C-alpha positions in Angstrom: -3.7 14.6 -19.7 -1.1 16.6 -17.8 -1.4 15.2 -14.3 -2.6 12.0 -12.7 -2.1 10.8 -9.2 1.2 8.8 -9.1 0.9 5.0 -8.8 3.8 2.9 -7.5 4.6 -0.7 -8.6 7.2 -2.8 -6.7 9.3 -5.0 -9.1 12.1 -7.4 -8.4 15.0 -7.4 -10.9 15.7 -11.0 -9.7 12.6 -12.0 -11.7 11.2 -14.4 -9.0 9.4 -17.4 -10.5 9.5 -16.1 -14.0 5.8 -15.2 -13.9 4.0 -12.4 -15.8 3.3 -9.6 -13.4 -0.2 -8.1 -14.2 -0.2 -4.6 -12.6 -3.7 -3.8 -13.9 -5.0 -3.5 -10.3 -2.6 -0.7 -9.8 -2.0 1.0 -13.1 -3.7 1.3 -16.5 -3.7 3.9 -19.3 -5.9 5.3 -22.0 -5.1 6.1 -25.6 -4.2 9.9 -25.6 -2.9 9.9 -22.0 0.3 12.0 -21.8 2.9 12.7 -19.1 1.4 9.9 -17.0 3.3 9.6 -13.7 4.2 5.9 -12.9 6.2 5.3 -9.7 8.2 2.1 -9.5 10.3 0.7 -6.7 13.1 -1.6 -7.9 14.3 -4.3 -5.5 16.6 -7.3 -5.8 15.7 -10.3 -3.6 13.9 -8.0 -1.2 16.7 -5.5 -1.0 16.0 -2.0 -2.3 18.0 -1.2 -5.5 20.4 1.7 -4.9 20.6 3.0 -8.4 22.7 6.2 -8.0 25.8 4.2 -7.1 26.0 2.8 -10.6 24.3 5.7 -12.4 21.4 3.4 -13.3 18.4 5.0 -15.1 14.9 3.4 -15.7 13.5 2.2 -18.9 10.5 0.2 -20.1 9.9 -1.5 -23.5 7.3 -3.8 -25.0 4.4 -3.9 -27.4 0.8 -2.5 -27.2 -1.9 -4.3 -29.0 -4.2 -7.3 -28.9 -2.9 -10.4 -27.0 -2.6 -13.7 -28.9 -3.9 -17.1 -27.7 -1.1 -17.3 -25.1 -1.9 -13.8 -23.7 1.2 -12.3 -25.2 1.5 -9.1 -27.4 4.2 -9.4 -30.1 5.4 -7.5 -33.1 2.8 -9.4 -35.1 -0.1 -8.2 -33.0 1.0 -4.9 -31.5 3.0 -1.7 -31.9 6.5 -1.4 -30.4 6.9 1.2 -27.6 9.8 2.2 -25.4 10.7 4.7 -22.7 14.3 5.6 -21.6 14.6 7.8 -18.5 17.3 9.9 -17.0 18.8 10.7 -13.6 15.9 13.1 -13.1 13.5 10.1 -12.8 15.2 8.9 -9.7 13.3 10.2 -6.7 14.5 8.1 -3.8 16.3 4.9 -2.8 15.1 2.3 -5.3 12.3 4.7 -6.5 11.8 6.1 -9.9 9.0 8.3 -11.3 8.5 8.0 -15.0 6.3 10.6 -16.7 5.2 8.4 -19.6 4.6 10.1 -23.0 1.5 9.5 -25.1 3.7 7.5 -27.5 3.6 4.7 -24.9 -0.2 4.3 -25.4 -0.6 4.3 -29.3 -3.7 2.1 -29.5 -6.2 0.1 -27.5 -5.1 -3.2 -26.1 -2.6 -4.4 -23.6 1.0 -3.4 -22.9 3.2 -6.5 -22.7 6.9 -6.0 -22.0 9.2 -5.3 -19.1 10.8 -2.6 -17.0 14.5 -2.3 -16.2 17.6 -0.3 -15.3 20.5 0.6 -17.5 23.6 2.8 -17.6 26.1 4.0 -20.2 28.7 1.4 -19.1 26.6 -1.4 -20.5 24.9 -2.6 -17.4 21.3 -3.7 -18.1 19.0 -5.5 -15.7 15.3 -6.3 -16.2 12.2 -7.3 -14.2 9.6 -10.0 -14.8 7.4 -9.5 -17.8 4.7 -6.9 -17.0 1.3 -6.2 -18.5 -1.5 -3.7 -18.1 -4.5 -2.5 -20.0 -4.6 0.4 -22.5 -8.2 1.5 -22.9 -9.7 3.3 -26.0 -10.1 7.0 -26.0 -13.8 7.2 -25.3 -14.7 9.0 -22.0 -16.0 6.8 -19.3 -19.7 7.4 -19.0 -19.7 6.9 -15.2 -16.7 8.8 -14.1 -17.5 11.8 -16.2 -20.9 12.4 -14.5 -22.0 13.6 -11.1 -21.4 12.6 -8.4 -18.1 11.1 -9.6 -16.5 14.2 -11.1 -13.0 15.1 -9.9 -12.0 18.5 -8.6 -10.2 19.2 -11.9 -13.3 18.3 -13.9 -15.4 20.5 -11.8 -12.9 23.4 -12.3 -13.0 22.9 -16.0 -16.8 22.9 -16.0 -16.7 26.2 -14.0 -14.1 27.8 -16.4 -16.1 26.7 -19.5 -19.3 28.2 -18.0 -17.5 31.5 -17.4 -16.1 31.6 -21.0 -19.7 31.2 -22.3 -20.9 34.1 -20.2 -18.3 36.8 -19.5 -16.3 36.2 -22.7 -19.2 34.9 -24.7 -19.5 37.8 -27.2 -15.8 37.9 -28.0 -15.7 34.2 -28.4 -18.7 34.1 -30.7 -17.4 37.0 -32.8 -14.0 35.4 -33.2 -15.6 32.0 -34.1 -17.7 33.7 -36.8 -14.7 35.4 -38.3 -12.6 32.3 -38.2 -15.4 30.4 -40.0 -15.5 33.0 -42.8 -11.8 32.6 -43.4 -12.1 28.8 -43.4 -15.0 28.8 -45.7 -13.1 31.1 -48.1 -10.1 28.7 -48.2 -12.4 25.7 -48.6 -14.0 27.3 -51.6 -10.6 28.0 -53.2 -11.0 31.7 -52.9 -7.4 32.7 -53.1 -8.0 36.1 -54.8 -5.5 38.5 -53.1 -7.9 41.4 -53.2 -10.7 39.4 -51.6 -8.3 38.1 -49.0 -7.0 41.6 -48.2 -10.6 42.7 -47.9 -11.3 40.0 -45.4 -8.1 40.9 -43.5 -9.1 44.6 -43.4 -12.5 43.5 -42.0 -10.8 41.6 -39.3 -8.7 44.7 -38.4 -11.7 46.9 -38.3 -13.4 44.5 -36.0 -10.4 44.4 -33.7 -10.2 48.2 -33.7 -13.9 48.3 -32.7 -13.2 46.0 -29.8 -10.5 48.3 -28.7 -12.8 51.4 -28.9 -15.4 49.5 -26.9 -12.9 48.6 -24.3 -11.7 52.3 -24.0 -15.3 53.4 -23.7 -16.0 50.9 -20.9 -18.4 48.9 -23.1 -16.4 45.7 -23.2 -14.4 43.6 -20.9 -11.3 45.3 -19.4 -8.0 43.7 -18.5 -9.0 44.1 -14.9 -12.2 42.2 -15.5 -10.2 39.4 -17.3 -7.7 39.3 -14.4 -10.6 39.2 -12.0 -12.0 36.1 -13.7 -8.7 34.4 -14.3 -7.1 34.8 -10.9 -9.5 32.4 -9.1 -8.7 29.8 -11.8 -5.0 30.3 -11.3 -5.4 30.2 -7.6 -7.4 26.9 -7.7 -5.0 25.4 -10.1 -2.1 26.3 -7.8 -3.9 24.7 -4.9 -4.6 21.5 -6.9 -0.9 21.4 -8.0 0.3 22.0 -4.4 -2.0 19.3 -3.1 -0.8 16.8 -5.7 2.9 17.7 -5.1 2.4 17.2 -1.3 1.8 13.5 -1.9 5.2 11.9 -0.9 5.2 8.8 -3.2 1.8 7.7 -1.8 3.0 7.7 1.7 1.9 11.3 2.6 -1.2 9.8 4.3 -3.1 12.3 6.4 -0.5 15.0 5.8 2.6 12.9 6.3 4.8 12.9 9.5 2.9 14.8 12.2 4.7 17.4 14.3 3.9 15.6 17.5 6.2 12.7 16.5 9.2 14.4 14.9 11.2 14.6 18.2 10.5 11.0 19.1 11.5 9.8 15.6 14.9 11.5 16.0 15.3 10.0 19.5 14.3 6.5 18.2 16.9 6.6 15.4 19.6 7.4 17.9 18.6 4.5 20.2 18.6 1.8 17.6 21.8 -0.2 17.8 22.9 -1.0 14.2 25.1 -3.9 15.5 22.0 -5.9 16.4 19.5 -7.7 14.2 16.6 -5.2 14.3 13.0 -6.2 13.7 10.2 -3.6 13.8 6.9 -4.7 15.3 3.7 -2.7 15.2 0.2 -4.0 16.1 -3.3 -2.9 16.7 -3.3 0.2 14.6 -7.1 -0.1 14.1 -7.1 2.3 11.2 -10.8 3.1 10.6 -13.4 5.8 10.4 -16.2 3.8 11.9 -18.7 5.7 14.2 -17.1 7.1 17.3 -15.8 3.9 19.0 -12.3 5.3 19.2 -13.4 8.7 20.2 -15.0 11.8 18.7 -14.4 12.9 15.1 -13.2 9.5 13.9 -9.7 10.1 15.4 -8.6 6.6 14.5 -8.2 7.7 11.0 -4.9 9.1 12.0 -3.6 5.6 12.8 -2.2 5.0 9.4 0.2 7.9 9.9 1.9 5.7 12.5 3.3 3.6 9.7 5.2 6.6 8.4 6.8 6.9 11.9 8.3 3.5 11.6 9.1 4.2 7.9 11.4 7.0 9.1 13.7 4.6 10.9 13.2 1.6 8.6 16.6 2.0 7.0 18.0 0.7 10.3 15.7 -2.3 10.3 16.4 -5.8 8.9 12.7 -6.7 8.8 9.3 -5.4 10.0 6.0 -7.0 10.7 2.5 -5.4 11.2 1.0 -7.9 13.6 -2.7 -7.8 13.1 -5.7 -5.5 13.7 -4.2 -3.3 11.1 -7.7 -1.9 10.4 -10.9 -1.9 12.4 -14.5 -2.8 11.7 -16.6 -0.5 9.6 -20.4 -0.2 9.9 -22.3 -1.4 6.9 -21.0 -3.6 4.2 -17.3 -4.5 3.6 -16.6 -1.9 1.0 -14.9 0.6 3.3 -13.0 -2.2 5.1 -11.6 -3.3 1.7 -10.6 0.3 0.9 -8.8 0.6 4.3 -7.0 -2.7 3.7 -5.8 -1.5 0.3 -4.7 1.9 1.8 -2.9 0.1 4.6 -1.0 -2.3 2.4 0.1 0.4 -0.1 1.3 2.7 2.7 3.1 -0.1 4.6 5.1 -1.4 1.6 5.8 2.1 0.3 6.8 3.8 3.5 9.2 1.1 4.7 12.7 0.8 3.3 13.2 -2.7 4.6 11.7 -6.1 3.9 8.3 -6.4 5.6 5.1 -8.5 6.0 1.6 -8.1 7.4 -0.3 -10.6 9.6 -4.1 -10.7 10.3 -5.9 -9.9 13.5 -9.4 -10.4 14.8 -10.8 -7.1 13.5 -9.4 -6.9 10.0 -12.1 -8.8 8.1 -15.1 -6.9 9.6 -16.6 -10.1 11.1 -18.0 -8.2 14.2 -20.9 -7.1 12.0 -21.6 -10.7 11.0 -22.2 -11.6 14.6 -24.6 -8.6 15.2 -27.4 -9.4 12.8 -25.7 -9.7 9.5 -26.4 -13.0 7.7 -24.2 -14.9 5.3 -20.8 -13.4 4.3 -22.1 -10.1 3.1 -20.0 -8.1 5.5 -16.9 -10.3 5.6 -13.8 -9.2 3.7 -12.8 -12.3 1.7 -9.2 -13.7 2.1 -8.5 -12.9 -1.5 -8.4 -9.2 -0.6 -5.7 -9.8 2.0 -3.7 -11.9 -0.4 -3.7 -9.0 -2.9 -3.3 -6.1 -0.5 -0.6 -7.7 1.7 1.3 -9.1 -1.3 1.0 -12.7 -0.1 1.0 -14.1 -3.7 4.3 -12.5 -4.9 6.8 -13.3 -2.1 7.9 -9.7 -2.4 11.0 -10.1 -0.3 11.8 -13.8 -0.8 9.8 -14.8 2.3 8.5 -18.4 2.3 4.8 -19.1 2.5 2.5 -22.2 2.2 1.1 -21.2 -1.2 -0.3 -17.7 -0.7 -0.9 -18.1 3.0 -0.8 -15.2 5.4 1.7 -17.1 7.6 5.3 -17.1 6.5 8.9 -17.3 7.5 11.8 -15.0 6.4 15.5 -15.6 6.8 17.4 -12.4 7.4 20.4 -12.5 5.0 23.7 -13.4 6.7 22.3 -13.0 10.2 21.2 -16.6 11.1 17.9 -15.2 12.3 14.5 -16.6 11.0 11.3 -14.6 11.5 8.2 -16.9 11.7 4.9 -15.2 11.3 1.9 -17.2 12.4 -1.7 -16.6 11.3 -3.9 -17.5 14.3 -7.0 -16.4 12.4 -7.4 -19.1 9.7 -11.1 -19.0 10.3 -13.3 -20.4 7.4 -16.4 -18.5 6.3 -18.6 -21.4 7.4 -22.2 -20.7 8.3 -24.2 -22.2 11.2 -27.7 -23.6 11.0 -29.1 -20.1 11.4 -27.1 -18.7 8.5 -24.8 -16.8 10.8 -21.0 -17.0 10.6 -19.9 -20.0 12.6 -16.4 -19.0 13.4 -16.2 -15.1 13.3 -12.6 -13.9 13.7 -13.8 -11.2 16.1 -14.1 -13.7 19.0 -12.6 -16.9 17.6 -8.9 -17.8 16.9 -8.2 -20.8 14.7 -4.9 -22.5 13.8 -5.4 -25.3 11.3 -3.6 -28.6 11.0 -2.2 -27.5 7.7 -0.3 -24.6 9.3 0.9 -26.8 12.2 2.2 -29.3 9.7 4.0 -26.5 7.8 5.5 -25.2 11.0 6.7 -28.7 12.1 8.2 -29.7 8.7 9.3 -26.4 7.2 9.3 -23.2 9.2 10.9 -24.7 12.4 13.1 -27.0 10.4 16.3 -25.1 10.9 20.0 -25.7 11.7 21.3 -25.5 15.2 22.9 -22.1 14.5 19.7 -20.4 13.3 17.8 -18.4 15.9 14.0 -18.3 15.5 11.6 -15.5 16.6 7.8 -16.1 16.4 5.2 -13.4 15.9 1.4 -13.6 15.9 -1.5 -11.4 16.8 -3.4 -13.2 19.6 -1.2 -14.5 22.5 -1.2 -18.3 22.8 -4.0 -19.4 25.1 -2.6 -20.4 28.5 0.6 -18.4 28.3 0.4 -14.7 28.9 -3.4 -14.8 29.0 -6.0 -17.5 29.7 -8.8 -17.3 27.1 -7.3 -14.3 25.2 -10.5 -14.6 23.1 -13.8 -16.4 23.5 -12.8 -19.5 21.5 -9.2 -20.8 20.8 -8.8 -23.7 18.5 -5.4 -25.7 18.5 -3.6 -23.1 20.6 -2.5 -25.9 22.9 -1.0 -27.7 20.0 1.0 -24.7 18.9 2.4 -24.3 22.4 3.3 -28.0 22.4 5.1 -27.7 19.1 7.1 -24.6 20.2 8.2 -26.3 23.4 9.2 -29.5 21.5 11.3 -27.3 19.1 13.0 -25.6 22.0 13.6 -28.9 23.9 14.5 -31.1 20.8 11.8 -33.7 21.2 9.6 -35.8 18.9 5.9 -36.6 19.1 2.5 -36.1 17.4 0.0 -33.2 17.5 -3.6 -34.5 17.6 -7.0 -32.9 17.8 -10.4 -34.4 17.2 -12.2 -31.1 16.8 -14.8 -31.7 14.0 -13.9 -28.7 11.8 -10.2 -28.4 12.7 -8.8 -31.9 13.1 -5.0 -32.3 13.6 -2.8 -35.3 13.1 0.8 -34.0 12.7 4.1 -35.8 13.5 7.1 -33.7 14.6 10.7 -34.6 15.2 13.3 -32.2 16.4 16.6 -34.1 16.8 18.4 -31.3 18.7 17.4 -28.3 20.8 16.2 -25.3 18.8 17.1 -21.7 19.6 13.8 -19.9 20.2 14.3 -16.1 20.8 10.7 -15.6 21.9 7.0 -15.4 21.0 5.7 -11.9 20.4 2.0 -11.0 20.3 -0.4 -8.1 20.4 -4.2 -8.1 20.7 -4.7 -7.3 24.4 -3.6 -3.6 24.2 -1.3 -4.2 27.2 2.4 -4.9 27.6 3.7 -7.9 29.5 6.7 -10.3 29.6 6.9 -13.8 31.1 9.1 -16.8 30.8 7.0 -20.0 30.7 8.6 -23.4 30.4 11.8 -21.8 29.2 10.2 -19.7 26.5 10.1 -15.9 26.5 6.6 -14.6 25.8 6.1 -10.8 25.1 3.0 -8.7 24.7 3.4 -5.5 22.7 1.4 -2.4 23.3 -1.3 -1.2 20.8 -0.4 1.5 18.2 -3.9 3.0 18.3 -3.8 5.8 20.8 -5.9 4.5 23.7 -5.4 3.0 27.1 -6.3 -0.7 27.0 -9.6 -1.8 25.6 -11.9 0.2 27.9 -12.2 3.6 29.5 -11.1 6.7 27.8 -10.1 5.6 24.3 -9.1 9.1 23.3 -6.6 9.5 26.2 -3.5 9.7 24.1 -4.7 11.2 20.8 -2.8 14.2 19.5 -0.1 13.8 22.1 3.4 12.4 21.8 2.1 9.1 23.3 -0.5 8.5 20.7 1.6 6.0 18.8 3.4 2.9 20.2 5.6 0.2 18.5 8.8 -1.6 19.1 12.1 -2.4 17.6 13.3 -5.9 18.7 17.1 -5.8 18.8 18.6 -9.3 18.7 22.2 -10.2 19.7 22.6 -13.8 18.4 26.2 -14.0 19.7 25.3 -13.4 23.4 21.6 -14.5 23.0 20.2 -11.2 24.3 17.2 -9.1 23.3 16.6 -5.4 23.7 13.1 -4.0 23.0 13.3 -0.3 22.2 9.8 1.3 22.5 8.5 4.2 20.4 6.0 6.4 22.2 4.2 4.6 25.1 5.7 1.6 26.6 8.7 0.5 28.6 12.0 -0.7 27.1 12.8 -4.4 27.9 15.9 -6.5 28.0 16.1 -10.3 28.4 18.2 -13.3 27.4 17.1 -16.5 25.6 
């Protein structure tokens, strides 16, 4: 095949954990595929690999065949394959696009090998072992039938139909002549006279075609051009559409004109001498009914990630702080698709280490509280683990297993970012078969997370400054009852105040489903920069018991949670997010706002 939609894989040449990286969810091939575009981003410990400085070029090598009992494909069970690229394959910082030849897919089975970078000076670095599936060359019976046919397949159908009508007579005559020649050769008829006779017959037929054309009885060049031009035009449009995709980040047409001026202004206002953390929340990317206004305008929300991506080379870290997508009517199929789109766009658009937290809308639980029974409409946590890269520690962040909550130490800056998941809700059903703790109106922080915070995430040296980020503001701080039900919010607040004040004690809760019994001991006062949240679609700042609490505005283009939700759409104020600039030396913070919102300065 000549063209496929590029797929990007993110690989760390530091080979974290030494595990085998199965990329089958993102990339597979079929025997006979050729010039298959595969986009790979190379990083090292979360830092994007800058290949041009050392003239590094990509390569991949391994075996294709049947895996053995250990899941490996070796020289005994497979065929050796290799690809060595050039400078032409480098398409951006850390990014390469390899157009893999058919030789990389010689037979059915699995590819088992590794990717890497090399130069002519002898440098060679490799990634973890990588595997993916190579299917056989039989066409897929589902994807080759309506209604699943692609635009290119439809175009080929149309062209084939045309060839059987407009050009049908010429095609049939030529096929008949070709068969005569083939039959003669098969029968061993090599008699020169006989061969010349057949050649003369062919010439006479071609002369007759020319006479027919001159007499207007056949198909003229004008007729042929008339038929071919629409094909050429449609092919050009398909090619242009494909080339417009900017490494899978050209979502919704890429950077929109209404934002270009603000992006330039934002770049100029970010102080590179500070520790800069990007924060975006409440994007609510969706196409559900018309809640966010007519014509599903919230679909444009994902383009806001591209705006932050344009300044991300100036950021040390970035967090998408929940309500990344919105509810979708019906089952969870479209929610899962939105989550996948969001994760791919986020990690592709940004040129800095990044993470994603959950909000109350992300799992589609609102539909489980409005008549849906069981978990039919709930997005399982396994989808977030995969889409938000929680199981690969992509940038060296620390998690509790594959938890959504994490902490990340910014290299050489003595700043730790702690991301809290205040929606650890279980998919437990009540006596009526309804979801007992739907995220849409219930915020849960479990004892396991509080224990991890006390013993690990907040266990830092005196010279490390800690910033805390979560979706829902802690109950009793900026908002009382920020959602209908808050479990263990009071214990989180108690723990953060103990960290700041350097005290010891025990967190306890006798709640039946969310009990807590966690000891904490902070022998010295901690340096807490602040607690940053979203959720309310408003901005606010308060100091409570010595802790800075900040509410960040919503990225989706509406005013608050009520009234005219389309107020800002298609204007320069449609998007809103912040860059949190931290000065550890002087213990100062400067919030620089993109779009709506007011810049903010405070000390800690």
